[in-house]
MARZANU-467437 format. One line per 10 residues: number of its first residue (from 0); their letters; for each residue x, z, y of N, C-alpha, C. Coordinates in nm, 3 decimals. Last residue first. Layout:
MARZANU-467437
NUM = a = X:Z:Y:X:Z:Y:X:Z:Y  ...
end
This chain:
MARZANU-467437
328 = rkaerillai = 1.874:0.502:1.830:1.868:0.366:1.928:1.819:0.387:2.057  1.825:0.740:1.762:1.950:0.718:1.790:1.962:0.597:1.892  1.558:0.734:1.661:1.588:0.814:1.778:1.729:0.788:1.833  1.597:0.563:1.453:1.520:0.490:1.573:1.548:0.593:1.695  1.725:0.721:1.287:1.766:0.602:1.339:1.720:0.543:1.453  1.520:0.925:1.264:1.658:0.970:1.310:1.720:0.845:1.365  1.328:0.782:1.129:1.289:0.851:1.251:1.440:0.882:1.322  1.464:0.699:0.883:1.423:0.593:0.995:1.388:0.656:1.117  1.484:0.955:0.773:1.619:0.881:0.800:1.560:0.764:0.907  1.223:1.024:0.715:1.304:1.088:0.807:1.412:1.047:0.845
318 = fyiggvfnii = 1.171:0.798:0.533:1.106:0.812:0.663:1.156:0.908:0.767  1.342:0.892:0.325:1.354:0.767:0.391:1.278:0.757:0.518  1.191:1.121:0.242:1.329:1.118:0.281:1.386:1.002:0.365  0.945:1.019:0.161:0.964:1.113:0.283:1.098:1.117:0.349  1.022:0.868:-0.057:0.989:0.811:0.094:0.971:0.891:0.195  1.078:1.062:-0.222:1.175:0.959:-0.201:1.152:0.889:-0.054  0.843:1.167:-0.252:0.944:1.260:-0.191:1.070:1.172:-0.156  0.677:0.966:-0.325:0.647:1.040:-0.197:0.752:1.117:-0.167  0.781:0.918:-0.574:0.768:0.813:-0.453:0.735:0.868:-0.340  0.694:1.166:-0.707:0.857:1.117:-0.690:0.849:1.004:-0.551
308 = vslatdlafv = 0.435:1.173:-0.675:0.497:1.264:-0.627:0.646:1.244:-0.621  0.353:0.938:-0.817:0.350:0.931:-0.677:0.414:1.051:-0.613  0.368:0.997:-1.099:0.487:0.909:-1.019:0.462:0.908:-0.859  0.324:1.325:-1.189:0.263:1.190:-1.131:0.389:1.123:-1.077  0.456:1.440:-1.509:0.425:1.433:-1.362:0.374:1.320:-1.323  0.618:1.479:-1.765:0.480:1.484:-1.749:0.435:1.522:-1.581  0.913:1.327:-1.843:0.848:1.405:-1.773:0.694:1.392:-1.759  1.100:1.210:-2.006:0.976:1.236:-2.052:0.907:1.335:-1.979  1.317:1.032:-1.909:1.330:1.190:-1.897:1.190:1.270:-1.979  1.251:0.781:-2.034:1.394:0.838:-2.009:1.403:0.998:-2.004
298 = relvlqggvl = 0.988:0.719:-2.043:1.066:0.709:-2.131:1.195:0.764:-2.155  0.843:0.833:-1.808:0.796:0.840:-1.956:0.901:0.842:-2.059  1.019:0.788:-1.588:0.955:0.919:-1.595:0.913:0.934:-1.743  1.123:0.532:-1.615:1.211:0.651:-1.603:1.140:0.778:-1.658  0.849:0.397:-1.597:0.948:0.397:-1.709:1.038:0.502:-1.714  0.792:0.464:-1.327:0.694:0.504:-1.454:0.789:0.498:-1.591  0.992:0.340:-1.190:0.963:0.489:-1.184:0.882:0.537:-1.281  0.942:0.070:-1.263:1.061:0.112:-1.304:1.051:0.254:-1.283  0.678:0.017:-1.163:0.694:0.013:-1.298:0.818:0.075:-1.357  0.727:0.094:-0.877:0.629:0.152:-0.976:0.646:0.159:-1.109
288 = avvallasap = 0.955:-0.048:-0.818:0.956:0.081:-0.780:0.838:0.128:-0.892  0.856:-0.319:-0.881:1.006:-0.262:-0.947:1.000:-0.116:-0.914  0.675:-0.344:-0.704:0.645:-0.364:-0.877:0.771:-0.312:-0.932  0.755:-0.321:-0.462:0.661:-0.245:-0.512:0.667:-0.240:-0.659  0.932:-0.573:-0.463:0.996:-0.452:-0.452:0.902:-0.315:-0.505  0.744:-0.760:-0.476:0.810:-0.732:-0.580:0.888:-0.611:-0.598  0.625:-0.708:-0.229:0.549:-0.690:-0.310:0.628:-0.685:-0.461  0.867:-0.761:-0.036:0.812:-0.620:-0.041:0.713:-0.590:-0.177  0.872:-1.039:-0.094:0.967:-0.954:-0.120:0.930:-0.782:-0.143  0.640:-1.120:0.011:0.660:-1.134:-0.149:0.771:-1.035:-0.181
278 = vvvrhrsaga = 0.688:-1.053:0.288:0.570:-1.009:0.214:0.596:-1.027:0.046  0.934:-1.187:0.362:0.931:-1.045:0.376:0.793:-1.004:0.278  0.872:-1.458:0.363:0.993:-1.419:0.250:0.958:-1.262:0.256  0.671:-1.511:0.524:0.680:-1.598:0.380:0.790:-1.530:0.288  0.755:-1.378:0.747:0.644:-1.302:0.644:0.642:-1.386:0.522  1.078:-1.346:0.866:0.972:-1.423:0.821:0.879:-1.365:0.721  1.297:-1.184:0.917:1.144:-1.111:0.935:1.045:-1.223:0.916  1.584:-1.120:0.702:1.509:-1.199:0.791:1.364:-1.137:0.819  1.718:-0.983:0.528:1.776:-1.027:0.645:1.729:-1.111:0.718  1.627:-0.890:0.266:1.636:-1.046:0.317:1.683:-1.063:0.425
268 = lqravnavll = 1.691:-0.623:0.280:1.749:-0.707:0.184:1.752:-0.880:0.210  1.549:-0.531:0.497:1.702:-0.519:0.498:1.767:-0.593:0.402  1.291:-0.595:0.428:1.351:-0.640:0.532:1.482:-0.654:0.550  1.256:-0.437:0.195:1.269:-0.572:0.179:1.317:-0.631:0.299  1.303:-0.184:0.305:1.394:-0.213:0.221:1.399:-0.371:0.211  1.026:-0.194:0.458:1.165:-0.169:0.519:1.277:-0.208:0.456  0.845:-0.201:0.243:0.837:-0.298:0.344:0.958:-0.290:0.420  0.912:0.002:0.084:0.914:-0.134:0.009:0.929:-0.214:0.145  0.844:0.225:0.241:0.975:0.227:0.145:1.008:0.075:0.140  0.580:0.223:0.327:0.698:0.229:0.443:0.817:0.195:0.359
258 = glftipgvla = 0.440:0.207:0.081:0.440:0.097:0.165:0.551:0.098:0.269  0.482:0.459:-0.024:0.527:0.346:-0.097:0.552:0.217:0.000  0.380:0.706:0.078:0.513:0.659:0.151:0.561:0.525:0.078  0.117:0.766:-0.059:0.144:0.753:0.090:0.275:0.676:0.153  -0.095:0.687:-0.242:0.069:0.666:-0.277:0.116:0.645:-0.111  -0.394:0.790:-0.368:-0.314:0.755:-0.256:-0.166:0.769:-0.301  -0.567:0.614:-0.664:-0.534:0.751:-0.568:-0.422:0.689:-0.461  -0.661:0.391:-0.799:-0.556:0.491:-0.874:-0.533:0.631:-0.777  -0.870:0.278:-0.643:-0.848:0.245:-0.787:-0.759:0.360:-0.855  -0.874:0.347:-0.389:-0.992:0.396:-0.468:-0.965:0.363:-0.619
248 = tavsvlvava = -0.622:0.239:-0.295:-0.637:0.400:-0.297:-0.773:0.425:-0.375  -0.666:-0.019:-0.340:-0.586:0.035:-0.392:-0.583:0.183:-0.427  -0.906:-0.058:-0.139:-0.916:-0.098:-0.314:-0.821:-0.032:-0.377  -0.801:0.024:0.089:-0.938:0.068:0.023:-0.925:0.045:-0.106  -0.593:-0.166:0.154:-0.556:-0.006:0.116:-0.689:0.053:0.053  -0.751:-0.404:0.159:-0.647:-0.388:0.062:-0.624:-0.222:0.016  -0.935:-0.366:0.373:-0.962:-0.388:0.231:-0.862:-0.373:0.132  -0.760:-0.317:0.576:-0.855:-0.219:0.540:-0.893:-0.236:0.394  -0.608:-0.562:0.599:-0.527:-0.433:0.565:-0.647:-0.326:0.507  -0.821:-0.726:0.687:-0.732:-0.744:0.555:-0.669:-0.614:0.508
238 = vlvqnvvsrh = -0.871:-0.621:0.917:-0.988:-0.640:0.833:-0.900:-0.633:0.701  -0.635:-0.646:1.061:-0.687:-0.521:1.036:-0.784:-0.531:0.924  -0.619:-0.929:1.051:-0.512:-0.867:0.985:-0.562:-0.718:0.948  -0.824:-0.996:1.251:-0.820:-1.038:1.076:-0.704:-0.967:1.004  -0.735:-0.881:1.462:-0.871:-0.836:1.407:-0.857:-0.895:1.273  -0.488:-1.020:1.516:-0.504:-0.872:1.499:-0.631:-0.835:1.434  -0.585:-1.278:1.569:-0.507:-1.257:1.467:-0.491:-1.119:1.437  -0.758:-1.222:1.798:-0.829:-1.274:1.666:-0.750:-1.246:1.558  -0.576:-1.123:1.982:-0.683:-1.038:1.943:-0.730:-1.089:1.798  -0.397:-1.351:1.999:-0.352:-1.223:1.987:-0.466:-1.152:1.918
228 = dvglnlaher = -0.375:-1.662:1.965:-0.498:-1.574:1.990:-0.447:-1.446:1.936  -0.076:-1.824:2.086:-0.157:-1.754:1.977:-0.263:-1.646:2.020  0.073:-1.941:2.280:-0.053:-1.999:2.245:-0.129:-1.927:2.143  0.304:-1.827:2.376:0.310:-1.940:2.278:0.172:-1.983:2.239  0.195:-1.619:2.526:0.276:-1.738:2.583:0.279:-1.848:2.526  0.114:-1.458:2.324:-0.001:-1.505:2.416:0.078:-1.636:2.500  0.368:-1.370:2.224:0.256:-1.452:2.113:0.146:-1.507:2.217  0.484:-1.254:2.426:0.538:-1.374:2.382:0.438:-1.459:2.296  0.325:-1.038:2.458:0.313:-1.121:2.545:0.376:-1.269:2.495  0.335:-0.887:2.189:0.191:-0.944:2.246:0.211:-1.064:2.338
218 = glalvdlrpf = 0.626:-0.999:1.977:0.557:-0.922:2.062:0.429:-0.996:2.149  0.706:-1.129:1.763:0.792:-1.137:1.881:0.748:-1.032:1.986  0.523:-1.124:1.581:0.630:-1.022:1.567:0.722:-1.013:1.687  0.357:-1.330:1.635:0.312:-1.195:1.673:0.429:-1.092:1.683  0.531:-1.528:1.497:0.512:-1.531:1.647:0.471:-1.416:1.719  0.454:-1.449:1.253:0.590:-1.478:1.276:0.609:-1.475:1.416  0.164:-1.494:1.244:0.219:-1.346:1.242:0.394:-1.340:1.274  0.152:-1.766:1.243:0.104:-1.675:1.364:0.171:-1.529:1.346  0.227:-1.817:0.969:0.331:-1.872:1.101:0.275:-1.790:1.229  0.061:-1.633:0.809:0.204:-1.604:0.824:0.268:-1.684:0.961
208 = lrvvwlsvva = -0.209:-1.692:0.773:-0.172:-1.621:0.910:-0.015:-1.612:0.931  -0.234:-1.779:0.507:-0.255:-1.877:0.632:-0.207:-1.817:0.740  -0.223:-1.545:0.392:-0.090:-1.654:0.380:-0.094:-1.763:0.491  -0.467:-1.398:0.385:-0.356:-1.385:0.496:-0.241:-1.493:0.496  -0.579:-1.516:0.168:-0.643:-1.533:0.320:-0.530:-1.522:0.413  -0.439:-1.442:-0.048:-0.429:-1.587:-0.018:-0.485:-1.601:0.137  -0.511:-1.173:-0.018:-0.364:-1.224:0.002:-0.363:-1.334:0.024  -0.775:-1.166:-0.072:-0.742:-1.131:0.067:-0.609:-1.165:0.082  -0.769:-1.252:-0.340:-0.846:-1.326:-0.238:-0.792:-1.293:-0.097  -0.609:-1.049:-0.460:-0.551:-1.163:-0.476:-0.650:-1.252:-0.366
198 = vlvasvalld = -0.774:-0.824:-0.430:-0.631:-0.823:-0.385:-0.607:-0.972:-0.353  -0.995:-0.924:-0.576:-1.031:-0.857:-0.430:-0.874:-0.878:-0.354  -0.895:-0.917:-0.836:-0.953:-1.027:-0.766:-0.975:-1.020:-0.612  -0.811:-0.673:-0.867:-0.713:-0.772:-0.885:-0.761:-0.912:-0.815  -1.056:-0.545:-0.867:-0.948:-0.498:-0.766:-0.853:-0.623:-0.763  -1.175:-0.631:-1.113:-1.240:-0.653:-0.965:-1.128:-0.630:-0.856  -1.011:-0.555:-1.296:-1.034:-0.689:-1.293:-1.088:-0.714:-1.144  -1.015:-0.259:-1.262:-0.902:-0.322:-1.234:-0.913:-0.480:-1.206  -1.283:-0.226:-1.340:-1.244:-0.203:-1.208:-1.105:-0.274:-1.163  -1.281:-0.286:-1.616:-1.342:-0.355:-1.535:-1.322:-0.353:-1.379
188 = rdvsnfnafl = -1.087:-0.072:-1.702:-1.044:-0.227:-1.701:-1.121:-0.302:-1.621  -1.001:0.203:-1.508:-1.089:0.136:-1.581:-1.062:-0.012:-1.569  -0.686:0.376:-1.565:-0.763:0.301:-1.496:-0.865:0.224:-1.572  -0.533:0.600:-1.663:-0.697:0.613:-1.686:-0.768:0.515:-1.620  -0.290:0.604:-1.554:-0.282:0.628:-1.713:-0.440:0.588:-1.746  -0.199:0.616:-1.305:-0.216:0.485:-1.365:-0.253:0.479:-1.510  -0.276:0.771:-1.036:-0.278:0.796:-1.183:-0.306:0.660:-1.233  -0.208:0.973:-0.737:-0.214:0.846:-0.806:-0.196:0.859:-0.956  -0.366:1.255:-0.694:-0.251:1.197:-0.703:-0.277:1.065:-0.794  -0.635:1.394:-0.721:-0.557:1.359:-0.570:-0.425:1.297:-0.567
178 = tdqlvvfdnp = -0.708:1.462:-0.950:-0.778:1.345:-0.894:-0.702:1.279:-0.760  -0.619:1.712:-0.983:-0.562:1.614:-1.084:-0.609:1.464:-1.030  -0.763:1.870:-0.799:-0.605:1.855:-0.771:-0.565:1.745:-0.864  -1.008:1.916:-0.960:-0.967:1.816:-0.803:-0.852:1.788:-0.790  -0.951:2.061:-1.137:-0.978:1.955:-1.172:-0.966:1.849:-1.056  -0.893:2.318:-0.980:-0.787:2.252:-1.085:-0.818:2.131:-1.092  -1.133:2.357:-0.859:-1.006:2.299:-0.772:-0.913:2.243:-0.857  -1.294:2.425:-1.065:-1.317:2.310:-1.004:-1.214:2.265:-0.922  -1.190:2.693:-1.090:-1.171:2.580:-1.195:-1.194:2.460:-1.156  -1.227:2.804:-0.838:-1.080:2.765:-0.865:-1.093:2.678:-0.988
168 = nilrsalssl = -1.515:2.655:-0.661:-1.453:2.727:-0.774:-1.304:2.688:-0.819  -1.448:2.603:-0.292:-1.492:2.564:-0.421:-1.453:2.662:-0.521  -1.353:2.670:-0.051:-1.477:2.729:-0.078:-1.517:2.695:-0.221  -1.089:2.542:-0.020:-1.098:2.685:-0.018:-1.233:2.737:-0.050  -1.188:2.272:0.011:-1.109:2.314:-0.125:-1.101:2.454:-0.133  -1.297:2.262:0.254:-1.385:2.246:0.133:-1.317:2.298:0.018  -1.078:2.292:0.416:-1.166:2.388:0.426:-1.257:2.385:0.298  -0.922:2.050:0.336:-0.866:2.201:0.323:-0.949:2.282:0.333  -1.099:1.876:0.431:-1.070:1.885:0.295:-1.007:2.010:0.265  -1.072:1.924:0.705:-1.220:1.941:0.639:-1.196:1.932:0.484
158 = ssfltgcvvg = -0.835:1.830:0.753:-0.870:1.967:0.770:-0.996:2.008:0.713  -0.840:1.568:0.676:-0.730:1.664:0.595:-0.780:1.805:0.619  -1.006:1.462:0.862:-1.041:1.447:0.738:-0.952:1.563:0.654  -0.847:1.527:1.113:-0.982:1.590:1.090:-1.010:1.567:0.948  -0.621:1.370:1.070:-0.610:1.515:1.052:-0.737:1.569:1.042  -0.752:1.107:1.065:-0.680:1.160:0.942:-0.652:1.297:0.947  -0.851:1.116:1.338:-0.949:1.120:1.216:-0.876:1.151:1.097  -0.587:1.094:1.460:-0.663:1.216:1.501:-0.800:1.226:1.374  -0.465:0.871:1.367:-0.393:0.993:1.350:-0.512:1.113:1.348  -0.672:0.690:1.463:-0.671:0.687:1.320:-0.585:0.821:1.282
148 = vlvlvyldrs = -0.612:0.744:1.740:-0.749:0.770:1.704:-0.748:0.776:1.543  -0.377:0.590:1.756:-0.391:0.754:1.781:-0.525:0.795:1.733  -0.437:0.339:1.681:-0.348:0.412:1.602:-0.368:0.566:1.629  -0.609:0.277:1.897:-0.655:0.255:1.735:-0.569:0.330:1.664  -0.451:0.271:2.105:-0.557:0.362:2.116:-0.612:0.386:1.949  -0.288:0.064:2.043:-0.249:0.194:2.035:-0.329:0.301:2.036  -0.481:-0.137:2.055:-0.410:-0.128:1.941:-0.359:0.017:1.930  -0.566:-0.166:2.325:-0.668:-0.099:2.225:-0.579:-0.062:2.098  -0.461:-0.225:2.576:-0.382:-0.146:2.474:-0.463:-0.072:2.365  -0.738:-0.312:2.718:-0.610:-0.262:2.742:-0.567:-0.165:2.636
138 = rrdflwryla = -1.084:-0.216:2.668:-0.980:-0.309:2.708:-0.879:-0.243:2.703  -1.330:-0.202:2.359:-1.262:-0.154:2.501:-1.151:-0.256:2.540  -1.378:-0.321:2.139:-1.475:-0.355:2.245:-1.422:-0.287:2.380  -1.199:-0.208:1.976:-1.173:-0.339:2.021:-1.292:-0.395:2.121  -1.316:0.064:1.923:-1.209:0.032:1.997:-1.173:-0.093:2.048  -1.534:-0.016:1.763:-1.548:0.057:1.877:-1.423:0.041:1.957  -1.443:-0.186:1.554:-1.536:-0.234:1.650:-1.557:-0.152:1.768  -1.254:-0.004:1.426:-1.211:-0.125:1.491:-1.309:-0.181:1.601  -1.445:0.177:1.335:-1.347:0.216:1.423:-1.281:0.097:1.505  -1.612:0.054:1.170:-1.661:0.131:1.268:-1.539:0.141:1.398
128 = gafvvmavvq = -1.403:-0.043:0.989:-1.483:-0.117:1.034:-1.565:-0.064:1.168  -1.326:0.202:0.851:-1.214:0.107:0.928:-1.300:0.014:1.043  -1.575:0.299:0.752:-1.469:0.377:0.862:-1.389:0.273:0.925  -1.624:0.079:0.566:-1.703:0.101:0.683:-1.644:0.195:0.794  -1.395:0.087:0.398:-1.411:-0.025:0.474:-1.491:0.010:0.584  -1.435:0.366:0.285:-1.318:0.341:0.377:-1.333:0.230:0.444  -1.690:0.333:0.172:-1.666:0.446:0.281:-1.556:0.406:0.380  -1.638:0.120:-0.007:-1.757:0.107:0.115:-1.704:0.200:0.213  -1.474:0.251:-0.185:-1.427:0.129:-0.107:-1.514:0.127:0.012  -1.627:0.456:-0.264:-1.508:0.485:-0.205:-1.453:0.364:-0.129
118 = gafllrpdas = -1.849:0.319:-0.414:-1.863:0.418:-0.314:-1.737:0.442:-0.220  -1.689:0.184:-0.608:-1.768:0.104:-0.525:-1.802:0.196:-0.387  -1.583:0.405:-0.756:-1.505:0.310:-0.699:-1.561:0.249:-0.579  -1.829:0.528:-0.862:-1.749:0.591:-0.763:-1.645:0.510:-0.691  -1.946:0.329:-0.983:-2.017:0.362:-0.877:-1.923:0.422:-0.779  -1.725:0.301:-1.197:-1.755:0.177:-1.108:-1.835:0.215:-0.984  -1.734:0.554:-1.310:-1.625:0.514:-1.219:-1.638:0.409:-1.136  -2.005:0.753:-1.304:-1.968:0.631:-1.332:-1.850:0.561:-1.267  -1.890:1.105:-1.363:-1.958:1.011:-1.266:-1.909:0.858:-1.329  -1.786:1.304:-1.482:-1.868:1.221:-1.568:-1.930:1.120:-1.469
108 = slalagffyv = -1.591:1.404:-1.287:-1.555:1.392:-1.399:-1.626:1.305:-1.499  -1.803:1.492:-1.098:-1.655:1.395:-1.053:-1.633:1.364:-1.180  -1.945:1.669:-1.212:-2.015:1.547:-1.174:-1.903:1.450:-1.160  -1.761:1.876:-1.300:-1.824:1.809:-1.394:-1.875:1.672:-1.343  -1.703:1.998:-1.036:-1.611:1.928:-1.102:-1.656:1.841:-1.224  -1.997:1.981:-0.817:-1.925:2.057:-0.902:-1.812:1.930:-0.974  -2.130:1.915:-0.610:-2.201:1.873:-0.731:-2.103:1.931:-0.824  -2.006:1.966:-0.354:-2.155:1.980:-0.354:-2.202:1.982:-0.495  -1.734:1.964:-0.416:-1.787:2.094:-0.345:-1.946:2.096:-0.350  -1.684:1.734:-0.536:-1.666:1.850:-0.625:-1.739:1.979:-0.540
98 = vltqilvfls = -1.728:1.567:-0.312:-1.820:1.560:-0.448:-1.804:1.665:-0.523  -1.552:1.669:-0.139:-1.705:1.676:-0.114:-1.789:1.659:-0.215  -1.308:1.578:-0.263:-1.343:1.703:-0.259:-1.459:1.744:-0.203  -1.334:1.294:-0.241:-1.318:1.361:-0.363:-1.371:1.504:-0.360  -1.346:1.264:0.038:-1.456:1.207:-0.046:-1.442:1.285:-0.182  -1.116:1.348:0.095:-1.213:1.422:0.139:-1.365:1.368:0.062  -0.927:1.175:-0.002:-0.926:1.302:-0.043:-1.060:1.377:-0.002  -1.002:0.944:0.141:-1.005:0.936:-0.021:-1.004:1.088:-0.070  -0.914:1.024:0.389:-1.066:1.001:0.373:-1.102:0.987:0.225  -0.650:1.049:0.367:-0.708:1.151:0.395:-0.860:1.136:0.373
88 = dfgmigptlv = -0.603:0.754:0.333:-0.577:0.847:0.235:-0.643:0.981:0.235  -0.672:0.650:0.570:-0.738:0.617:0.456:-0.724:0.718:0.341  -0.568:0.716:0.841:-0.656:0.818:0.772:-0.734:0.781:0.667  -0.378:0.563:0.945:-0.513:0.545:0.988:-0.609:0.634:0.928  -0.132:0.604:0.823:-0.166:0.680:0.923:-0.296:0.677:0.994  -0.131:0.397:0.610:-0.183:0.552:0.576:-0.191:0.629:0.722  -0.035:0.179:0.692:-0.193:0.197:0.718:-0.228:0.338:0.689  0.267:0.300:0.894:0.206:0.226:0.791:0.042:0.255:0.798  0.555:0.283:1.120:0.386:0.311:1.096:0.348:0.232:0.960  0.795:0.210:1.159:0.790:0.336:1.093:0.621:0.348:1.061
78 = rnntvtqflv = 0.808:-0.044:1.283:0.861:-0.035:1.146:0.842:0.087:1.058  0.595:-0.178:1.488:0.647:-0.054:1.474:0.689:-0.056:1.304  0.395:-0.356:1.574:0.536:-0.380:1.610:0.604:-0.261:1.608  0.146:-0.362:1.485:0.167:-0.255:1.564:0.280:-0.284:1.620  0.144:-0.607:1.340:0.056:-0.608:1.442:0.077:-0.482:1.539  0.359:-0.529:1.140:0.383:-0.653:1.245:0.288:-0.645:1.352  0.282:-0.316:1.011:0.371:-0.307:1.092:0.399:-0.421:1.186  0.060:-0.454:0.891:0.029:-0.333:0.981:0.156:-0.327:1.076  0.187:-0.634:0.693:0.106:-0.675:0.810:0.086:-0.570:0.909  0.308:-0.418:0.530:0.391:-0.549:0.612:0.316:-0.588:0.740
68 = ssvavasgvv = 0.104:-0.305:0.421:0.215:-0.230:0.519:0.287:-0.324:0.605  -0.030:-0.492:0.277:-0.093:-0.418:0.357:-0.003:-0.368:0.492  0.180:-0.558:0.100:0.108:-0.650:0.172:0.066:-0.584:0.280  0.202:-0.318:-0.053:0.329:-0.382:0.032:0.255:-0.479:0.116  -0.030:-0.246:-0.142:0.018:-0.154:-0.043:0.119:-0.215:0.026  -0.090:-0.491:-0.312:-0.187:-0.428:-0.222:-0.123:-0.369:-0.100  0.111:-0.463:-0.504:0.108:-0.570:-0.423:0.035:-0.555:-0.292  0.073:-0.201:-0.618:0.189:-0.232:-0.547:0.183:-0.354:-0.456  -0.168:-0.254:-0.739:-0.180:-0.160:-0.636:-0.035:-0.183:-0.557  -0.121:-0.477:-0.916:-0.218:-0.482:-0.821:-0.217:-0.373:-0.717
58 = vmaavkrari = 0.097:-0.341:-1.068:0.112:-0.471:-0.994:0.022:-0.493:-0.893  -0.026:-0.144:-1.188:0.098:-0.092:-1.098:0.118:-0.229:-1.013  -0.230:-0.239:-1.340:-0.278:-0.164:-1.233:-0.156:-0.140:-1.137  -0.049:-0.392:-1.515:-0.157:-0.454:-1.428:-0.177:-0.402:-1.310  0.055:-0.171:-1.638:0.149:-0.272:-1.569:0.070:-0.335:-1.461  -0.153:-0.072:-1.787:-0.100:0.007:-1.674:-0.020:-0.073:-1.576  -0.203:-0.294:-1.952:-0.315:-0.239:-1.848:-0.262:-0.166:-1.737  0.025:-0.293:-2.112:-0.005:-0.400:-2.026:-0.106:-0.376:-1.904  -0.002:-0.060:-2.242:0.111:-0.056:-2.136:0.082:-0.178:-2.041  -0.227:-0.108:-2.397:-0.235:0.008:-2.328:-0.127:-0.003:-2.190
48 = alayewngrl = -0.124:-0.321:-2.539:-0.249:-0.325:-2.446:-0.267:-0.213:-2.365  0.061:-0.230:-2.685:0.123:-0.324:-2.589:-0.027:-0.334:-2.492  -0.062:-0.041:-2.863:0.036:0.014:-2.750:0.052:-0.090:-2.650  -0.199:-0.221:-3.036:-0.281:-0.123:-2.917:-0.192:-0.062:-2.835  -0.005:-0.386:-3.123:-0.110:-0.427:-3.064:-0.165:-0.350:-2.955  0.154:-0.201:-3.241:0.207:-0.268:-3.147:0.112:-0.325:-3.054  0.122:0.102:-3.403:0.039:-0.023:-3.369:0.078:-0.087:-3.251  0.447:0.245:-3.402:0.305:0.238:-3.435:0.248:0.092:-3.427  0.621:0.211:-3.077:0.599:0.248:-3.204:0.454:0.235:-3.255  0.874:0.126:-2.837:0.729:0.107:-2.886:0.729:0.131:-3.058
38 = aivcfavvta = 1.079:0.197:-2.684:0.999:0.298:-2.740:0.868:0.280:-2.800  1.023:-0.071:-2.453:1.084:0.034:-2.487:1.041:0.140:-2.556  0.824:-0.291:-2.409:0.893:-0.265:-2.525:0.950:-0.163:-2.580  0.721:-0.242:-2.135:0.639:-0.269:-2.235:0.697:-0.273:-2.375  0.943:-0.179:-1.961:0.832:-0.054:-1.993:0.747:-0.126:-2.107  1.093:-0.425:-1.982:1.136:-0.297:-2.038:1.028:-0.184:-2.066  0.910:-0.615:-1.861:0.943:-0.619:-2.015:1.002:-0.477:-2.058  0.918:-0.485:-1.619:0.797:-0.508:-1.695:0.813:-0.531:-1.825  1.205:-0.520:-1.561:1.128:-0.400:-1.541:1.006:-0.411:-1.620  1.219:-0.801:-1.559:1.302:-0.711:-1.641:1.221:-0.575:-1.660
28 = aaalallalv = 1.035:-0.883:-1.350:1.014:-0.949:-1.466:1.087:-0.836:-1.573  1.191:-0.753:-1.116:1.056:-0.716:-1.151:1.016:-0.761:-1.303  1.440:-0.899:-1.129:1.407:-0.754:-1.146:1.285:-0.697:-1.196  1.355:-1.162:-1.094:1.418:-1.123:-1.211:1.401:-0.975:-1.239  1.248:-1.120:-0.842:1.154:-1.144:-0.927:1.224:-1.119:-1.068  1.475:-1.017:-0.695:1.378:-0.939:-0.707:1.274:-0.980:-0.804  1.632:-1.282:-0.735:1.686:-1.145:-0.791:1.581:-1.035:-0.791  1.474:-1.464:-0.565:1.494:-1.501:-0.718:1.553:-1.351:-0.793  1.477:-1.327:-0.312:1.354:-1.332:-0.396:1.370:-1.348:-0.527  1.763:-1.352:-0.257:1.691:-1.249:-0.288:1.569:-1.235:-0.356
18 = rherrrvraf = 1.777:-1.637:-0.271:1.851:-1.562:-0.358:1.793:-1.445:-0.386  1.627:-1.724:-0.070:1.598:-1.758:-0.169:1.650:-1.668:-0.291  1.775:-1.584:0.162:1.643:-1.561:0.147:1.585:-1.594:-0.025  2.005:-1.727:0.151:2.011:-1.586:0.117:1.854:-1.528:0.102  1.914:-1.982:0.218:1.984:-1.970:0.064:1.979:-1.811:0.054  1.851:-1.943:0.483:1.751:-1.999:0.355:1.806:-1.975:0.219  2.109:-1.869:0.593:1.999:-1.784:0.595:1.900:-1.801:0.480  2.236:-2.111:0.554:2.291:-1.998:0.493:2.161:-1.872:0.477  2.095:-2.296:0.699:2.093:-2.322:0.550:2.154:-2.197:0.478  2.143:-2.182:0.956:2.008:-2.181:0.918:2.018:-2.201:0.753
8 = aeastvrsm = 2.443:-2.228:0.956:2.385:-2.077:0.971:2.236:-2.054:0.923  2.417:-2.503:0.956:2.490:-2.432:0.848:2.432:-2.295:0.853  2.302:-2.544:1.226:2.232:-2.609:1.090:2.288:-2.513:0.963  2.482:-2.429:1.368:2.360:-2.373:1.390:2.266:-2.430:1.248  2.706:-2.598:1.311:2.711:-2.467:1.296:2.577:-2.391:1.301  2.583:-2.866:1.405:2.614:-2.845:1.280:2.654:-2.712:1.253  2.549:-2.793:1.700:2.449:-2.817:1.615:2.472:-2.815:1.455  2.832:-2.768:1.782:2.715:-2.640:1.776:2.607:-2.676:1.678  2.928:-3.021:1.742:2.980:-2.897:1.674:2.884:-2.797:1.664
end
């Protein structure tokens, strides 16, 4: 009887996972279609091309942020942390600020977007690689030291950005502020294609790690006892996270709390921790959040504001709620 009960419970869990993924896929598809066709006037071909590029950018960025957040939470064994804590967003802001400080806002506005994108991605990946290499050459709880050093570096980058922004021309500062919020309206088509390829390649690479990540989620000691090479898996995940976050941030700008929001909500909806379910659920939720949020802002309320401001506001409230819940536990 116990075997039958266990089998039925397992089947129920699988049916719930499939149902959640199917509903999220339908919600994402419906949101994308609604964004593309609502209030469509004038030249349909021209308008659809612009909206399709926005949707593609949101899908690429949402997927990259969702996948990297779930992976990072798994290796750190903490549902509150996201890759943003490692200082990637702060480094992006620092790069933009230093460009304006040394060369002026005109240089930032007129710079080749492909060159700027490549420079930002390389800088963030090199920063992550140097940090990982230095810390993982040490012994004992390197991962926790990595997180702490990431926090310190992020604080340092933020402080330097704040200092430089106070020294630049006020007119240049206005231009700089516009570049520090995620913007999906002016994404370069070539950069979008390159970003999509990079995100797809890295995502396919980490898919093969899903079984080992499921074991890793049990904790370092359990993973080692079950034969998982903890250090190797963590290194691979951190490299993938660095690439995904760097590409997404360099393409449109930082969206601090999106990953925290979709990763935790996906786990609650799926009722499971298997990465084969949680990762696609998080990516679909990110698409719904970005495309749906942009749709509401543009077509319903006609608000001329950055979507990242709204997402960070909602995500910040959710982050506080998570902290309070963890403290009660």
